[in-house]
C-alpha positions in Angstrom: 0.1 0.2 0.2 0.9 3.4 -0.7 1.1 4.5 3.1 3.4 2.0 3.9 7.0 2.8 3.9 9.2 -0.1 3.0 11.0 -0.9 -0.5 12.1 -4.2 -1.4 12.9 -5.8 -4.7 10.4 -8.1 -6.0 10.8 -11.5 -7.1 7.6 -12.5 -8.7 3.7 -12.6 -8.3 0.8 -14.1 -9.1 -2.8 -13.3 -10.0 -5.7 -15.6 -9.7 -8.6 -15.0 -12.7 -11.9 -15.4 -13.2 -12.9 -18.6 -14.9 -14.7 -16.6 -17.5 -11.6 -14.3 -17.9 -8.8 -15.5 -20.0 -5.6 -15.1 -18.6 -4.4 -11.6 -20.4 -0.6 -11.5 -22.0 1.8 -9.9 -19.7 3.5 -7.3 -22.0 4.1 -3.7 -21.2 1.2 -1.9 -21.2 -1.2 -5.1 -21.3 -3.5 -3.8 -18.4 -4.2 -0.7 -17.3 -3.6 -0.2 -13.5 -2.9 2.9 -11.5 0.5 2.7 -10.1 0.2 3.8 -7.0 0.3 0.2 -4.7 4.1 -1.0 -4.1 7.2 0.9 -4.9 10.3 -1.4 -6.3 13.7 0.0 -5.6 16.9 -1.4 -4.9 17.9 -3.5 -2.2 21.3 -4.1 -2.1 21.5 -5.9 1.5 18.8 -8.7 0.2 20.3 -11.9 -0.3 20.1 -13.5 -3.3 16.7 -15.1 -4.6 15.0 -17.3 -6.6 14.1 -16.4 -10.1 10.4 -17.3 -9.3 8.4 -17.6 -6.6 5.8 -20.5 -6.0 2.9 -18.8 -4.4 -0.3 -20.3 -3.4 -4.1 -19.5 -4.6 -5.2 -16.1 -3.2 -7.7 -16.7 -0.9 -11.5 -16.6 -1.9 -10.1 -16.7 -5.7 -11.5 -18.9 -8.6 -10.9 -19.6 -12.1 -7.5 -20.2 -13.5 -3.9 -18.6 -12.7 -1.2 -16.9 -14.2 2.6 -16.7 -12.8 4.9 -14.2 -14.1 8.4 -14.8 -12.6 11.0 -11.9 -13.0 15.1 -12.1 -12.5 16.2 -10.9 -9.2 16.7 -7.3 -9.4 15.7 -7.4 -13.1 13.9 -4.0 -14.0 9.9 -4.1 -14.4 7.7 -2.4 -16.6 4.8 -0.7 -15.2 2.4 -3.0 -17.1 3.9 -6.3 -16.0 4.5 -5.2 -12.3 1.3 -3.0 -11.4 -1.1 -5.1 -13.0 -1.1 -7.4 -10.2 0.0 -5.0 -7.4 -3.1 -5.9 -5.1 -3.1 -9.2 -5.5 1.0 -9.0 -4.8 0.1 -7.1 -1.6 -2.1 -9.9 -0.8 0.3 -12.9 -1.1 2.7 -11.0 0.9 0.5 -10.0 3.6 -1.2 -13.9 3.5 2.4 -15.2 3.6 3.3 -13.4 6.7 0.1 -14.7 8.4 1.2 -18.0 8.0 4.5 -17.6 9.1 3.3 -15.9 12.4 5.0 -12.6 11.3 1.8 -10.2 10.7 2.9 -6.6 10.4 6.5 -7.6 10.5 9.3 -6.8 7.6 12.8 -7.2 6.7 15.5 -5.9 9.3 15.9 -2.5 8.9 12.8 -1.9 7.7 9.7 0.1 9.2 6.7 -1.9 10.2 4.0 -2.3 7.8 0.4 -2.6 8.9 -1.9 -2.7 6.1 -5.1 -0.5 6.4 -7.7 -1.1 4.1 -10.7 -3.3 3.2 -9.7 -5.8 1.2 -8.6 -9.1 0.9 -10.5 -11.1 2.8 -8.8 -14.7 3.9 -12.2 -16.3 4.4 -15.4 -15.2 3.1 -17.6 -15.5 5.9 -20.8 -13.5 4.8 -21.1 -16.5 1.8 -21.4 -18.9 5.0 -24.0 -16.8 6.6 -26.3 -16.9 3.4 -25.9 -20.9 3.4 -27.6 -20.6 6.8 -31.1 -20.5 5.2 -33.4 -20.8 8.0 -31.8 -17.6 9.8 -34.8 -15.2 10.3 -37.6 -18.1 10.4 -38.8 -20.2 13.3 -37.6 -22.1 15.0 -39.5 -25.4 14.4 -38.2 -24.7 10.5 -34.6 -24.6 12.3 -35.4 -27.9 14.3 -36.5 -29.7 11.4 -33.6 -29.1 9.7 -31.5 -30.7 11.9 -33.7 -33.3 13.0 -33.4 -34.5 8.9 -29.6 -35.4 9.4 -29.6 -38.6 11.0 -25.6 -37.9 11.5 -26.1 -35.7 14.1 -27.6 -37.1 17.2 -27.6 -36.3 21.1 -29.5 -35.4 24.2 -31.2 -32.8 26.2 -30.7 -32.0 29.4 -32.8 -29.1 30.9 -32.9 -27.7 34.6 -35.3 -24.8 35.1 -37.2 -22.4 32.8 -39.2 -25.2 31.6 -37.8 -28.1 28.4 -38.7 -25.4 26.0 -35.2 -26.7 23.7 -36.0 -30.9 23.4 -39.6 -29.5 23.2 -38.8 -27.4 20.0 -37.2 -30.5 18.6 -39.6 -33.3 19.4 -42.6 -31.1 17.9 -40.6 -30.3 14.8 -41.0 -33.6 13.1 -38.7 -36.3 12.5 -37.0 -36.0 16.3 -35.8 -39.6 15.7 -33.6 -38.6 13.7 -31.7 -36.0 16.3 -33.0 -36.8 20.0 -31.6 -39.5 21.8 -33.2 -38.6 25.0 -34.6 -35.5 27.0 -34.2 -35.7 30.5 -35.0 -32.7 33.3 -33.4 -33.8 36.7 -35.3 -30.9 38.6 -35.0 -31.7 42.1 -31.6 -31.5 43.6 -31.0 -35.0 45.0 -32.3 -36.5 41.6 -29.7 -33.9 39.9 -27.0 -35.5 41.9 -27.5 -38.5 41.1 -27.1 -38.0 37.3 -24.4 -35.7 37.5 -23.0 -36.0 41.0 -23.1 -33.7 44.1 -22.7 -29.5 43.6 -22.6 -26.9 46.1 -24.4 -24.5 43.6 -26.7 -25.5 41.1 -26.7 -22.4 38.8 -23.1 -22.2 37.8 -20.7 -22.9 35.2 -19.3 -26.0 36.8 -22.5 -28.0 37.1 -23.5 -27.0 33.3 -19.9 -28.8 32.6 -20.6 -31.6 34.7 -24.2 -32.4 32.8 -22.6 -31.7 29.4 -19.6 -34.4 30.2 -22.2 -36.8 31.7 -24.7 -36.7 28.6 -22.2 -36.8 26.2 -20.1 -39.8 27.7 -23.5 -41.8 28.0 -24.7 -41.1 24.4 -21.2 -42.1 23.2 -21.2 -45.3 25.4 -24.4 -46.0 24.8 -25.1 -46.0 20.8 -21.7 -45.3 18.8 -21.8 -48.7 17.8 -25.1 -48.8 16.9 -25.0 -45.4 15.2 -21.3 -45.9 13.4 -18.2 -44.0 13.0 -19.9 -40.9 10.9 -22.6 -40.1 13.7 -21.6 -36.8 15.2 -22.9 -37.1 18.8 -23.6 -33.6 20.8 -24.9 -32.8 24.0 -27.2 -29.9 25.0 -27.6 -28.4 28.5 -28.8 -25.7 30.9 -29.0 -24.8 34.2 -31.3 -21.9 34.9 -32.8 -20.0 37.8 -35.9 -19.0 36.1 -38.6 -16.7 38.0 -40.2 -18.0 41.2 -43.2 -17.9 42.8 -42.8 -14.5 45.3 -39.5 -14.4 44.7 -37.7 -11.3 43.0 -34.2 -13.0 42.1 -31.9 -12.5 39.9 -33.0 -14.5 36.5 -29.9 -15.7 35.0 -28.2 -19.5 34.2 -25.7 -21.2 32.2 -26.6 -22.9 28.8 -23.9 -25.5 26.9 -23.6 -27.8 24.3 -20.9 -30.3 23.4 -20.1 -31.5 20.3 -18.7 -33.3 17.5 -17.8 -30.6 14.7 -16.7 -33.8 12.4 -17.3 -37.2 12.8 -14.5 -38.5 14.8 -13.2 -35.5 16.4 -12.8 -35.3 19.8 -15.6 -32.9 21.2 -15.8 -29.2 21.4 -17.7 -27.2 23.7 -19.3 -23.9 23.9 -20.8 -22.2 27.0 -22.6 -19.3 27.7 -23.9 -16.9 30.7 -27.7 -15.9 30.1 -29.5 -13.0 31.7 -33.6 -13.4 31.2 -35.7 -10.3 31.3 -39.3 -11.6 31.2 -41.5 -11.2 34.0 -42.7 -14.9 33.8 -41.0 -18.1 34.1 -43.6 -19.2 31.1 -41.9 -16.4 29.1 -38.7 -17.2 30.1 -38.8 -20.7 29.0 -39.9 -19.5 25.6 -37.0 -17.4 24.8 -35.0 -19.7 26.1 -36.2 -22.3 23.8 -35.6 -20.2 21.2 -31.9 -19.4 22.3 -31.1 -23.3 22.6 -32.6 -23.9 19.1 -30.7 -21.1 17.6 -27.5 -22.7 19.2 -27.9 -26.5 18.3 -28.7 -25.4 14.6 -26.1 -23.1 14.1 -23.1 -26.0 15.6 -24.6 -27.9 13.5 -23.7 -25.7 10.2 -20.7 -24.0 11.1 -18.3 -24.0 13.6 -17.3 -20.3 13.1 -17.6 -18.3 16.8 -18.1 -15.2 15.8 -21.2 -16.3 13.2 -22.5 -18.6 15.9 -22.7 -15.7 18.3 -23.7 -13.1 16.0 -27.2 -15.4 15.4 -27.7 -16.7 18.8 -30.5 -14.1 19.4 -32.3 -14.6 16.1 -35.9 -14.2 16.0 -36.2 -12.9 19.8 -37.3 -9.4 20.0 -35.3 -6.7 21.1 -35.7 -2.9 22.0 -32.7 -1.2 20.1 -33.9 2.1 21.8 -33.6 0.8 25.0 -30.3 -1.7 24.9 -32.9 -4.3 26.3 -34.3 -7.5 24.9 -36.1 -10.6 26.5 -32.3 -12.3 27.0 -28.8 -10.4 27.7 -25.7 -13.1 27.0 -22.9 -11.2 29.3 -20.0 -14.2 28.7 -19.4 -17.0 26.1 -16.8 -19.3 25.8 -15.6 -21.8 23.0 -12.8 -24.5 23.4 -12.0 -27.7 21.8 -10.7 -28.5 18.4 -13.5 -27.1 16.7 -11.6 -23.6 18.0 -8.3 -23.8 17.6 -6.0 -21.2 19.4 -6.5 -17.8 17.5 -10.0 -18.9 16.1 -11.3 -16.5 18.5 -10.1 -13.3 20.7 -12.2 -12.9 23.8 -11.9 -9.2 23.5 -13.3 -9.1 19.6 -15.9 -11.2 20.8 -17.0 -9.1 23.7 -17.1 -6.1 21.2 -18.9 -8.1 19.3 -21.7 -9.0 21.7 -22.2 -5.3 22.5 -22.4 -4.0 18.7 -25.2 -6.3 18.3 -26.5 -5.7 21.7 -26.5 -9.0 22.6 -25.2 -7.8 26.0 -25.4 -4.2 27.3 -22.1 -4.8 28.9 -19.0 -7.7 29.4 -16.5 -7.9 31.6 -12.7 -9.0 30.7 -10.3 -9.3 33.1 -6.6 -10.4 32.9 -6.1 -14.1 33.5 -3.8 -14.6 36.4 -1.2 -17.4 34.5 -1.8 -16.1 30.7 -2.1 -12.4 31.3 -4.7 -12.4 28.5 -7.8 -10.7 29.0 -11.2 -13.4 29.0 -14.6 -12.6 29.3 -15.8 -12.8 33.4 -19.2 -13.4 34.9 -21.0 -10.4 36.4 -22.6 -12.4 39.1 -19.2 -13.7 40.1 -16.4 -11.3 39.7 -18.8 -8.5 41.2 -20.5 -10.1 43.9 -20.3 -8.3 47.3 -17.4 -6.1 45.9 -17.0 -2.4 46.2 -16.8 -0.9 43.3 -14.4 2.2 41.4 -15.5 2.9 38.0 -13.9 5.3 35.7 -15.8 5.9 32.3 -14.1 7.0 29.2 -13.3 6.1 25.6 -9.9 6.1 26.5 -8.5 8.0 23.3 -6.1 7.4 24.7 -5.5 6.3 28.3 -3.4 8.6 30.2 -1.2 9.0 33.4 -4.7 11.3 34.9 -6.9 7.9 34.5 -4.4 5.8 36.6 -4.3 9.0 39.1 -7.7 9.7 39.2 -8.8 5.8 39.7 -6.0 5.3 42.5 -7.0 8.8 44.4 -10.6 7.7 44.4 -9.7 4.1 45.8 -7.7 5.2 48.5 -10.6 7.6 49.6 -12.9 4.7 49.5 -10.9 2.3 51.2 -10.6 4.9 54.0 -14.1 4.3 54.6 -14.1 0.5 55.1 -13.9 -1.4 57.8 -11.8 -4.6 58.2 -14.6 -7.2 56.6 -15.0 -5.1 53.4 -13.5 -6.4 50.4 -10.6 -4.2 48.8 -12.4 -2.3 45.9 -12.7 -3.6 42.3 -11.2 -1.1 40.1 -12.7 -0.6 36.8 -12.5 0.9 33.9 -15.6 1.2 31.4 -14.8 1.7 28.0 -17.2 3.3 26.0 -17.2 2.3 22.3 -20.4 4.0 21.3 -18.4 5.3 18.3 -17.4 1.9 16.7 -20.5 0.2 17.4 -22.9 0.1 14.6 -25.9 2.3 14.7 -29.4 0.9 15.9 -31.0 1.2 12.3 -28.7 -1.8 11.4 -28.4 -3.7 14.4 -31.3 -6.5 14.2 -30.5 -10.3 13.2 -33.2 -9.6 10.5 -31.9 -6.6 9.6 -28.1 -7.2 8.8 -29.3 -10.8 7.2 -31.1 -8.5 4.5 -28.6 -6.0 4.3 -26.1 -8.6 3.7 -28.3 -10.7 1.0 -28.5 -7.4 -0.9 -24.8 -6.7 -1.1 -24.4 -10.2 -1.9 -26.8 -10.2 -4.9 -24.3 -6.9 -6.2 -21.0 -8.6 -5.7 -20.8 -10.3 -9.5 -17.0 -11.3 -9.3 -17.7 -13.6 -6.4 -14.6 -12.8 -4.8 -15.9 -11.2 -1.8 -15.0 -7.7 -2.5 -17.1 -4.8 -4.2 -15.7 -2.6 -6.4 -16.8 1.2 -7.2 -19.2 -0.3 -10.1 -20.9 -2.8 -7.9 -21.0 0.1 -5.0 -23.0 2.6 -7.5 -25.4 -0.3 -8.2 -26.2 -0.6 -4.7 -26.7 3.3 -3.7 -28.6 3.9 -7.4 -31.3 6.4 -6.9 -29.8 7.3 -3.2 -26.9 9.0 -4.0 -25.3 10.7 -6.8 -22.1 9.6 -8.5 -19.8 12.3 -6.8 -21.4 11.3 -3.0 -20.7 7.5 -3.8 -17.0 8.1 -5.2 -16.3 10.3 -2.3 -17.7 7.2 -0.1 -15.5 4.6 -1.8 -12.7 6.9 -1.6 -13.2 6.9 2.5 -13.5 3.1 2.2 -10.8 2.5 0.5 -8.1 5.2 1.2 -5.2 3.2 0.0 -7.0 2.7 -3.3 -6.6 -1.0 -3.5 -10.0 -0.8 -5.8 -12.1 -2.6 -4.0 -13.6 -3.5 -0.1 -14.3 -6.4 1.6 -17.8 -7.4 2.1 -16.5 -9.3 5.2 -14.8 -6.2 7.0 -17.7 -3.9 5.8 -19.9 -6.1 8.2 -17.5 -6.7 11.1 -17.4 -10.5 10.2 -13.4 -10.2 10.0 -10.9 -10.2 13.0 -8.9 -7.8 11.4 -11.4 -5.1 9.5 -11.7 -1.9 9.9 -13.8 -1.8 13.4 -11.6 -5.0 14.8 -8.6 -3.1 14.4 -9.6 0.4 15.7 -10.8 -1.2 18.8 -8.0 -3.8 19.4 -5.7 -0.5 18.9 -7.8 1.0 22.0 -8.0 -1.9 23.8 -3.9 -2.8 23.9 -2.9 0.4 25.1 -5.4 -0.3 28.3 -3.6 -4.1 28.6 -0.4 -2.9 30.4 -2.3 -1.4 33.1 -4.0 -4.6 34.5 -7.5 -3.2 35.1 -11.0 -5.2 34.9 -12.4 -3.2 31.7 -16.2 -3.3 31.2 -16.9 -3.0 27.5 -20.8 -1.2 27.1 -22.9 0.7 24.8 -24.3 2.2 28.3 -24.3 6.2 27.4 -25.4 7.7 30.7 -24.1 7.2 34.1 -27.3 6.7 35.6 -27.5 3.6 33.2 -24.4 2.4 34.4 -25.1 2.5 38.0 -28.5 0.6 37.6 -26.3 -2.0 35.6 -24.0 -2.4 38.8 -26.4 -2.9 40.8 -27.6 -5.9 39.6 -24.9 -7.7 40.8 -23.5 -6.1 44.4 -24.8 -4.7 47.5 -21.7 -2.7 48.4 -20.6 0.9 47.9 -20.2 1.7 44.0 -18.0 5.1 43.4 -17.8 6.8 39.7 -14.4 8.3 39.6 -14.3 11.6 37.6 -12.0 14.5 37.4 -8.9 15.5 36.7 -6.8 17.9 34.2 -9.5 20.5 33.1 -12.4 18.3 33.8 -16.3 19.7 34.3 -18.6 18.3 36.5 -21.1 20.9 34.7 -20.3 19.4 31.5 -20.5 15.8 32.4 -23.4 15.6 35.0 -25.3 19.2 34.8 -26.0 19.3 31.2 -29.4 18.8 30.4 -28.7 18.1 27.1 -27.0 14.8 27.8 -29.4 13.2 29.0 -31.7 13.3 26.2 -29.8 9.7 24.8 -30.6 7.3 27.7 -32.4 4.1 28.0 -35.2 5.1 29.3 -36.0 6.8 25.9 -34.5 10.4 26.6 -34.9 11.9 30.5 -34.5 15.3 32.2 -31.6 15.8 34.3 -33.2 15.9 37.3 -34.7 12.4 36.8 -31.1 11.1 35.8 -29.5 12.4 38.6 -32.3 10.8 41.1 -31.8 7.5 39.4 -28.1 7.8 39.7 -28.2 8.4 43.7 -31.7 7.1 44.4 -30.6 3.8 45.8 -28.0 5.4 48.1 -25.4 2.9 46.9 -23.6 5.0 44.1 -22.0 8.1 44.9 -19.5 10.3 42.6 -15.8 11.1 43.8 -14.7 14.0 41.7 -11.0 14.6 41.3 -9.6 18.1 41.6 -8.1 20.1 38.8 -4.5 20.1 37.6 -3.8 23.6 36.0 -0.9 23.5 32.8 0.8 25.2 35.5 0.6 22.5 37.9 -1.8 24.3 40.6 -4.2 21.8 42.4 -7.2 23.7 42.4 -10.8 22.3 43.9 -13.2 20.6 41.5 -15.1 23.1 39.1 -18.5 23.9 40.3 -21.4 24.3 37.8 -22.7 27.7 37.4 -26.3 29.0 36.7 -29.2 27.1 38.1 -27.4 23.8 38.5 -25.2 25.2 41.4 -27.8 25.0 44.3 -28.2 21.2 43.0 -24.5 20.5 42.8 -24.2 21.8 46.6 -26.9 20.2 47.6 -25.7 16.7 46.7 -22.4 17.3 48.3 -23.8 18.2 51.3 -25.8 14.9 51.5 -22.6 12.9 50.6 -24.3 11.9 46.8 -21.1 13.9 45.2 -17.8 14.0 47.4 -15.0 16.2 46.3 -11.5 14.4 46.8 -9.0 16.2 49.2 -5.8 16.6 48.8 -4.7 14.1 51.2 -5.7 11.5 48.5 -3.9 12.8 45.6 -0.5 11.5 45.2 2.7 12.8 46.5 3.7 12.8 42.5 0.4 14.8 41.7 0.6 17.1 44.4 4.0 18.6 43.8 4.1 21.1 40.7 7.7 20.3 39.9 6.9 16.5 39.5 2.9 16.4 38.2 3.7 17.4 34.6 2.5 14.2 33.3 -1.0 14.9 35.3 -1.9 17.9 34.1 -3.8 17.0 30.5 -6.4 14.7 29.6 -7.6 12.2 26.5 -8.8 15.3 24.7 -5.7 17.5 25.3 -3.3 14.5 24.1 -5.7 13.8 21.3 -5.4 17.0 20.1 -1.5 16.7 20.5 -1.2 13.5 18.5 -3.1 15.3 15.6 -0.9 18.3 15.3 1.8 16.0 15.3 3.7 17.4 18.3 6.0 14.9 20.2 4.9 16.2 23.2 2.0 14.0 23.5 4.6 11.1 25.4 4.7 13.0 28.5 1.4 12.1 29.6 1.0 8.8 29.2 2.2 5.9 30.6 5.4 4.7 29.3 4.2 1.2 28.8 1.3 2.5 27.0 3.0 5.1 25.1 5.4 2.3 23.5 2.3 0.3 22.5 0.7 3.4 21.0 3.6 4.0 19.2 3.6 0.6 17.6 -0.3 0.9 16.6 -1.6 2.6 13.6 -4.2 4.5 15.4 -2.0 7.4 16.4 -1.1 7.4 12.2 -4.7 7.6 11.5 -5.5 10.3 14.7 -2.8 12.3 12.7 -3.9 11.7 9.1 -7.8 12.6 10.4 -8.8 9.6 9.0 -12.1 8.4 10.0 -12.6 4.7 9.0 -15.3 3.8 11.2 -17.4 6.6 10.1 -17.3 5.4 6.2 -18.4 1.9 7.3 -21.4 3.3 9.5 -22.2 5.6 6.6 -22.1 3.0 4.1 -24.5 0.7 6.5 -26.6 3.1 7.0 -27.1 4.4 3.5 -28.5 0.7 2.6 
């Protein structure tokens, strides 16, 4: 790509052409291509290379292949070399990926990260379109599975009725799929079947059920069904709405199955929260979820596709981020999901993006130090919490200082029996996740089908002509040209459909998200990804899981509490469909367990000043909330010694907004205000370069999808 700074000796390239197109002669000028993809220059230090390069077929390519090899170091004509520059870029990137050297160049060269919506390694959208029963009823999905007598297993369901097995039994041809259906509802009977347990609605219990059921089916039926049969076991243990009880309605669902005949088992487990008011409605919703899960694993083992369509067919209130079910944790294991096939961080983003969950907790693993999903019911249970909200674009030294000071202040109030506060960074990704107009499963399928019908070359890519067909009558040619240029900033002349629909691990949205998240990782905080826009909605979310004190940490730098909490316009977009400032503040402080700790301001000269006070009509309200203890200005005694001293507090004087402005201006001063480990990671990512160049890829993607 033209923006990547590397020069290399070109030794050969391969191009795939559609079967209907004859391979053209590679004479000079044989093909007309814009000469801006790669730069071929002398590489005196390069070792001798063979005169030809055996290049594997391009991902997703079809038809005959034409190979052109040049002698090492020979000059290349524009017609013969640049004709396949885009394809060459794909080959080189694919080769680096196979060698585990993504983004790494030869010694002495600058790192190259390809930033374009191009070159899909897979065509996930085609796999989705093969799932012809998506968008349909549960009966049709169950019947399609029942008709395959080589997929056979058992159903074990505790709580919320037995709607999953009922769906398959009623669909017809159930003898092709259902080995048995069991409900060990009584705890003692459950112990007889699956062994004793301290608690019954847990991940450990559903794993016991899955293992026992799969082993029983395998032992009893393998000889009868033959080696070509794929076995599975579905299990759920749920705490549904009980008579005269107001408990949290949640539980665990899982499936263990063979992705291929003769293959060892693979397992998917997920934690679900049920929102319906009655046990009957909750059972119906679980029936839809369980049917979707079995239908999906029967047809695919792509973790991103499986997760994206788990809630297919369930009503969802897109304005309030609420639906009948919420899945806040999911795990994939086994040979169907080898290492690298899914990233818990990206999966969490996908779950928030598609409104599968309002929030997903990620915590660093104590052994691997990699981030993994955590279940809120377990991690937050009876824990005091300190939460800091931001997009963290980027994270600064001030974020760490504010978190530390507020934690010290809260610990001072605690007695010996109280657990240490859990520090959480609430990473807001509202600028990355897609707009509500395109987030329902049905709408996503409709849009995807429309785009697929416009893609004529069957290569998983859209060129400008195909994009113009999509927007015919909606945008002028000039507007479409501008949109396509925004999606294709490096002039590859095509964009990936998978990347547009967030189906890839290295697409625009995934890269934007990961660049930000990697800057948080060295700090080792628990991270809450969320689509929650209002502070009072965040407080309501956290109060589900803990009965201890909750502190929302704000302030530092030039922070304005008036702009953050006392701005009436900011309350117009919440889960309540828009509320007044008084209503929002009332909901924030109504339970008495949530407070706002306000860190003092630090001037550009290093002076510590009390947190700013809102003026006008909001001032008396602010003063009242301070008097009642709902808002607590942090005293200087909780500020770290380094931040208190003007001689040493330079790195605490600017927040994210000011640091972002420095980066955009190309100033090198930004490094002073970020933790050193974070700054090192930041410099290795493409996010800083994109910010300097003013690139807005995510906005272009959403403009494309919203326009459809």
